[in-house]
C-alpha positions in Angstrom: -45.7 28.1 71.3 -45.2 25.0 73.7 -47.6 22.4 72.6 -45.7 19.0 73.2 -43.4 17.7 76.3 -39.6 18.3 76.5 -38.0 15.9 73.9 -37.9 12.6 75.6 -34.0 11.1 76.6 -32.3 8.9 78.4 -31.5 10.5 81.6 -27.9 10.0 80.8 -27.9 11.8 77.7 -30.3 14.6 79.1 -27.5 15.1 81.8 -24.6 14.8 79.2 -26.0 17.5 77.0 -27.0 19.7 80.2 -23.4 19.8 81.3 -22.4 20.9 77.8 -24.9 24.1 77.7 -24.2 24.8 81.4 -20.1 24.5 80.9 -17.9 26.9 82.6 -17.7 29.4 79.6 -21.0 29.7 79.1 -21.6 30.4 83.0 -19.1 32.7 83.1 -20.5 34.6 80.0 -23.9 34.3 80.9 -24.8 33.1 84.0 -26.8 29.9 85.3 -30.3 31.2 84.7 -29.8 32.2 81.6 -27.6 28.9 80.6 -30.5 26.6 82.0 -32.8 28.7 80.2 -31.4 28.1 77.1 -31.2 24.2 78.0 -34.9 24.2 78.6 -36.0 25.9 75.5 -33.6 23.7 73.5 -35.4 20.7 74.9 -38.6 22.0 74.3 -37.8 23.9 70.7 -36.8 20.3 69.4 -40.0 18.7 69.7 -42.0 20.8 67.5 -41.2 22.0 63.8 -39.9 25.0 62.3 -42.4 27.9 62.2 -41.7 27.7 58.0 -41.1 25.3 55.4 -37.8 26.1 53.6 -37.8 24.6 49.4 -34.8 25.2 47.5 -35.5 26.2 44.1 -33.9 25.0 41.3 -32.9 28.6 39.9 -30.3 27.1 37.3 -33.6 25.5 35.7 -35.5 28.4 36.1 -35.8 31.8 37.4 -36.9 32.2 41.2 -40.1 34.0 40.2 -41.3 31.8 37.9 -40.7 28.7 40.4 -42.4 30.7 43.0 -45.2 31.4 40.7 -45.4 27.5 39.5 -45.2 26.3 43.2 -48.4 28.6 44.4 -50.2 27.4 41.2 -49.6 23.2 41.9 -50.1 24.2 45.3 -53.3 25.5 45.0 -54.3 22.7 42.7 -53.6 20.7 45.3 -55.4 21.6 47.9 -58.8 21.9 45.3 -58.1 17.8 44.9 -57.7 17.1 48.7 -60.4 16.3 51.0 -59.2 18.4 53.5 -62.0 20.1 56.1 -60.5 23.4 55.7 -58.9 25.6 53.1 -55.7 27.4 53.8 -54.1 30.0 51.6 -50.1 29.1 51.0 -48.0 32.5 51.3 -44.4 31.7 49.5 -42.0 34.4 50.3 -38.2 34.9 48.7 -35.4 34.9 51.4 -33.7 38.1 51.4 -30.2 37.2 51.1 -30.4 33.8 49.6 -30.9 33.7 45.8 -32.6 30.6 46.2 -34.8 29.7 48.6 -38.4 30.2 49.3 -40.3 30.0 52.6 -43.8 29.0 53.1 -45.0 29.7 56.9 -46.6 27.0 58.9 -50.2 27.5 60.9 -49.9 26.3 63.9 -50.6 24.9 66.9 -54.0 24.6 65.8 -57.3 23.6 67.6 -57.8 20.4 66.6 -59.9 18.3 69.0 -58.7 14.5 69.3 -60.9 11.8 68.3 -61.8 8.2 70.1 -60.9 6.1 66.9 -57.0 6.7 67.0 -54.7 5.2 64.7 -51.0 4.9 66.0 -47.6 5.8 63.5 -43.8 5.3 64.4 -42.4 8.5 65.9 -40.0 9.1 62.4 -43.9 9.3 60.4 -45.4 11.2 63.2 -42.4 14.3 62.8 -43.2 13.7 59.4 -47.1 14.9 59.6 -45.9 17.5 61.4 -43.7 19.0 58.5 -47.1 18.9 56.4 -46.9 14.5 55.0 -49.5 12.0 54.7 -49.3 9.0 56.8 -48.0 6.6 54.7 -48.8 3.0 54.8 -45.0 1.6 56.6 -45.4 4.2 59.2 -48.4 2.7 60.5 -48.3 0.4 63.3 -51.3 0.3 65.2 -55.1 0.9 64.3 -58.8 0.2 64.9 -59.9 -3.8 65.4 -62.2 -3.0 62.2 -61.2 0.4 61.0 -62.3 0.2 57.2 -61.5 3.1 54.3 -63.1 6.5 54.8 -63.3 6.5 58.8 -61.9 9.7 60.5 -59.3 8.7 63.1 -56.8 10.8 64.8 -53.1 9.9 64.7 -50.9 9.5 67.5 -47.0 9.2 67.5 -45.6 6.5 69.4 -42.9 8.5 70.9 -40.7 5.5 72.5 -41.7 2.7 69.6 -42.8 0.5 72.2 -46.4 -0.2 70.1 -46.6 -3.8 69.0 -47.4 -3.7 65.5 -50.7 -4.5 64.6 -51.5 -3.2 67.9 -55.7 -2.8 68.2 -54.9 0.0 71.1 -52.1 1.6 72.4 -51.7 4.0 75.8 -47.7 4.0 76.2 -46.3 7.8 75.6 -48.1 9.2 72.7 -48.1 12.3 70.9 -51.2 13.8 69.2 -50.3 15.0 65.7 -53.9 15.6 64.1 -56.8 14.3 62.5 -57.1 12.1 59.4 -59.0 9.8 56.6 -58.0 6.2 56.4 -57.6 5.5 53.0 -57.2 1.7 53.5 -58.8 -1.2 56.3 -56.8 -2.0 58.9 -56.8 -6.1 57.2 -54.8 -4.4 53.9 -52.0 -2.8 55.9 -51.4 -5.6 58.4 -53.1 -9.0 56.8 -51.1 -9.4 53.8 -48.3 -11.1 52.7 -46.3 -8.4 50.3 -46.1 -4.7 52.0 -48.5 -2.5 51.1 -47.2 1.1 50.4 -49.2 4.7 49.1 -51.1 6.9 51.7 -52.3 4.8 54.5 -54.0 8.3 56.1 -54.8 11.5 54.4 -54.4 14.5 56.8 -57.3 16.7 56.6 -56.5 18.4 60.3 -53.1 18.3 60.8 -51.9 20.0 64.0 -49.6 21.7 62.0 -50.7 22.9 58.8 -48.2 22.9 55.8 -48.4 21.8 52.6 -47.7 18.5 51.3 -44.8 18.3 48.6 -45.6 14.8 47.2 -45.6 15.0 44.1 -45.1 18.7 43.5 -42.8 20.2 41.2 -40.0 17.2 41.8 -37.5 19.4 39.5 -37.8 22.7 40.9 -38.7 22.8 44.5 -36.3 20.8 47.0 -37.2 20.3 50.1 -34.6 21.2 52.3 -33.6 22.8 55.6 -32.7 26.3 55.7 -29.1 25.5 57.5 -28.3 22.8 54.6 -28.8 25.4 51.7 -26.7 27.8 53.7 -23.8 25.0 53.7 -23.5 25.1 49.5 -23.3 28.9 49.6 -20.9 28.8 51.9 -18.6 26.0 50.2 -18.5 28.8 47.1 -18.2 26.3 44.6 -17.0 27.7 40.7 -17.3 27.0 37.7 -14.8 24.7 36.2 -13.8 23.5 39.7 -13.2 19.6 40.9 -15.5 19.4 44.3 -15.8 16.2 46.3 -18.6 15.7 48.9 -17.9 13.1 51.2 -21.0 11.3 53.0 -23.1 12.8 50.4 -26.6 10.9 50.7 -29.4 11.3 50.1 -27.4 14.1 47.4 -29.9 17.2 48.9 -26.0 19.2 49.2 -24.2 17.3 46.3 -26.9 19.0 44.0 -26.9 22.2 45.0 -23.1 22.2 44.8 -23.5 21.4 41.1 -26.2 24.0 40.4 -24.4 26.9 42.0 -21.2 25.7 40.1 -23.9 26.0 36.5 -23.3 22.3 36.3 -19.6 22.9 35.1 -16.9 20.9 36.9 -16.7 17.9 38.2 -18.8 17.3 41.8 -17.7 13.6 42.7 -20.3 12.3 45.9 -19.1 9.5 47.8 -21.1 7.5 50.3 -20.7 4.0 51.4 -24.3 2.5 51.1 -25.6 1.1 48.0 -28.9 2.4 48.1 -28.2 5.7 48.8 -26.0 6.2 45.9 -29.0 5.1 43.9 -31.2 8.1 45.2 -28.3 10.9 44.3 -28.6 9.2 41.2 -32.0 9.8 41.4 -32.0 13.1 42.1 -29.0 14.4 40.0 -31.0 13.2 37.3 -34.0 14.8 38.0 -32.2 17.8 38.7 -30.8 17.5 35.0 -27.4 18.0 36.6 -24.2 15.9 34.3 -21.6 17.2 36.1 -22.4 14.9 39.4 -20.0 11.3 39.4 -21.6 9.3 42.3 -19.2 6.5 43.7 -20.4 3.6 46.5 -17.0 4.1 48.3 -15.8 4.5 52.0 -14.7 7.9 52.4 -12.3 6.9 54.9 -10.3 5.0 52.7 -10.7 7.8 49.8 -6.7 8.6 49.8 -4.7 6.7 47.2 -1.0 5.4 48.7 0.1 6.0 45.1 0.7 9.8 44.1 0.8 9.1 40.2 -2.3 7.5 40.2 -4.8 8.4 37.3 -8.4 6.7 37.6 -11.6 8.3 37.5 -12.9 7.0 40.4 -11.6 6.5 44.2 -9.5 6.4 46.0 -7.8 9.9 44.7 -4.0 11.1 44.9 -3.5 13.6 47.5 -4.5 17.2 46.6 -6.8 16.1 44.1 -9.8 18.7 44.7 -10.8 22.5 44.6 -13.1 22.2 47.6 -14.7 19.5 50.0 -17.8 19.5 51.5 -17.5 16.9 55.1 -21.1 16.7 56.2 -20.6 14.3 58.6 -21.9 11.5 60.2 -23.3 13.0 63.6 -25.5 12.3 66.5 -28.7 14.1 64.7 -29.3 15.7 68.2 -30.4 19.2 66.2 -33.1 17.3 63.9 -37.0 19.1 64.4 -39.5 17.9 65.1 -37.9 15.1 67.3 -40.0 14.5 70.3 -38.2 11.1 71.1 -34.4 10.0 71.0 -33.8 6.7 72.2 -30.0 6.4 71.9 -27.8 5.8 74.7 -24.6 7.9 75.7 -22.2 5.9 73.9 -24.2 5.9 70.7 -24.6 9.5 70.9 -20.7 10.2 72.1 -19.7 7.5 69.1 -19.1 9.7 66.2 -16.2 12.2 67.2 -13.5 9.5 66.3 -15.3 8.7 62.8 -15.3 12.4 62.3 -11.4 12.9 63.0 -11.0 10.2 60.5 -13.3 11.6 58.1 -11.2 14.9 58.7 -7.9 13.2 57.9 -9.1 12.3 54.8 -10.9 15.5 53.4 -7.4 17.9 54.4 -5.6 15.4 52.2 -7.5 15.3 49.7 -7.8 19.2 49.4 -5.1 21.0 47.4 -3.2 24.1 48.8 -5.4 26.9 48.5 -8.6 25.3 48.8 -11.4 25.4 51.0 -13.0 22.8 53.7 -16.7 23.2 54.7 -17.2 20.8 58.0 -21.1 20.7 58.9 -23.4 18.9 61.5 -26.7 18.7 62.5 -26.2 18.3 65.9 -25.8 20.6 68.8 -23.3 18.9 71.0 -20.2 20.5 71.6 -17.8 17.3 71.2 -18.8 16.9 67.8 -18.7 21.1 66.5 -16.5 23.5 68.3 -14.2 20.8 70.0 -13.7 19.5 66.3 -12.9 22.8 65.0 -10.2 23.4 68.2 -8.7 19.8 67.4 -8.5 20.7 63.7 -6.6 23.7 64.0 -3.9 22.3 66.4 -3.6 18.5 64.5 -3.4 20.6 61.2 -1.5 23.7 61.3 -2.3 24.1 57.5 -5.8 25.1 58.4 -7.2 28.7 58.8 -11.0 29.6 59.7 -12.7 31.8 57.3 -15.6 34.2 57.2 -18.4 32.3 56.1 -21.3 34.1 53.7 -24.0 33.7 54.1 -23.5 33.9 58.0 -28.1 34.4 59.1 -27.0 31.6 62.1 -25.2 32.5 65.5 -21.6 32.6 66.3 -19.9 29.6 67.8 -20.7 28.0 71.1 -18.4 28.6 74.1 -16.8 26.0 75.9 -14.6 24.3 73.4 -11.3 27.1 74.3 -11.7 29.0 71.4 -11.2 32.8 71.0 -14.2 35.5 70.6 -12.8 35.9 66.7 -12.7 32.2 66.1 -16.4 31.6 67.8 -17.4 34.3 64.9 -16.0 32.8 62.0 -18.1 29.7 63.3 -21.7 29.6 62.0 -24.1 27.5 64.6 -28.0 27.4 64.2 -29.2 27.7 67.6 -33.3 27.9 67.6 -33.2 27.8 71.5 -32.1 31.3 71.4 -34.9 32.6 68.8 -37.9 30.1 70.9 -39.4 33.3 72.7 -39.9 34.8 69.4 -41.6 32.1 67.3 -45.6 33.3 65.8 -44.3 36.8 67.0 -45.5 39.5 64.4 -41.5 39.7 62.8 -41.5 39.0 59.5 -40.9 35.3 58.5 -37.3 35.6 57.3 -36.3 37.0 60.3 -38.1 33.8 62.5 -36.9 31.6 59.8 -33.2 32.4 60.5 -33.6 31.5 63.8 -35.9 28.9 63.9 -34.4 26.6 62.4 -33.1 22.7 63.0 -29.8 22.8 65.1 -26.9 22.9 62.4 -23.2 23.9 62.7 -20.9 25.1 59.9 -17.2 25.6 59.5 -15.3 26.9 56.8 -11.6 26.1 56.5 -9.0 27.5 54.4 -6.0 24.9 53.6 -3.2 27.5 53.4 
């Protein structure tokens, strides 16, 4: 059900995306009316959250059913301790095809009345609230002049980032995400030298009702979008292998790979940002994974010119890894919910050259007979199918491989790939199932289609 406006984009970006989804190959296959309908559905569903929450269970530490039971108990305790205006039952279902995934339905949109007392939060914070989070103090940009702890307030997301920090009122473009109870006075948010942390507004009537996972089973239940979990399974890591995760932060996929390997072998995680590297180490430690080695390093420069080099860390000699995951930096236009993207067309189009540099490194570091998985969380052709077409032409040693599980759609027309090649790709396209959202179809069936926008390609190096 549509409740928010379509995602707000700069006109140049909207026109660009329209040209992508109404390209000549698509028009020839489905016609103008269907292509236009899909594009409009995409813009609508991007501003709304998926109809479920996906949890990756740490099945290397405990059986799925045990984690499912513990998660239900913890969420029940959390609900009993909360000041929520109403109780809601939490349903937890195993995914029928992915053995380490649990699905929790999201209830929404719900009939919540907007109040006159308003707290304004940043767009990123507003999106987190739509996925079940409370409002943390750093996300608050405006509040009533005399707000004190205990006040009941409505929470609105600043869609274009135009609210001045500390504002007492704001009439710009906003999105209502629910009602909550202030946990802190305005003076403690904006009038202190030291930045305040913790929960600023505890949500009691969210527009979309789903559990908050703050502090819930941190080592057994890991919040992760379904396509991101699929990537680990498609890579197919095996015990004893040496695997490279080239752009690893925040470490969710890195840890999943190590868990799938039964923590036997070596997973090398690279990222160029120091504080992100620390986050990967923390996640690995929390999940009791010892096979992960983390380095702060620019993956573009990860190939050593000395083939005989025998050092533990980067750069590495060519053909050092059995499998490589390139979860590439991208424009992120598949993320949900996202009510507004303020990026220019130049920024959106800046990722393709970077992805190709990383791809060159990935192919060099991969052993003959090894597997390379390329993925993004965006919806453009330039960063997805066009990159596949470029890679197949640039690296004759690469061939596309079938993916398991394959629960998304096939690749999108428009990059000159054959029907057989498109069937080997996996594109998660929420616009294709938008009409079915909220229907009586079983949750796992809806969950496979109602995801973030995501893309996966799997190659074998011959």
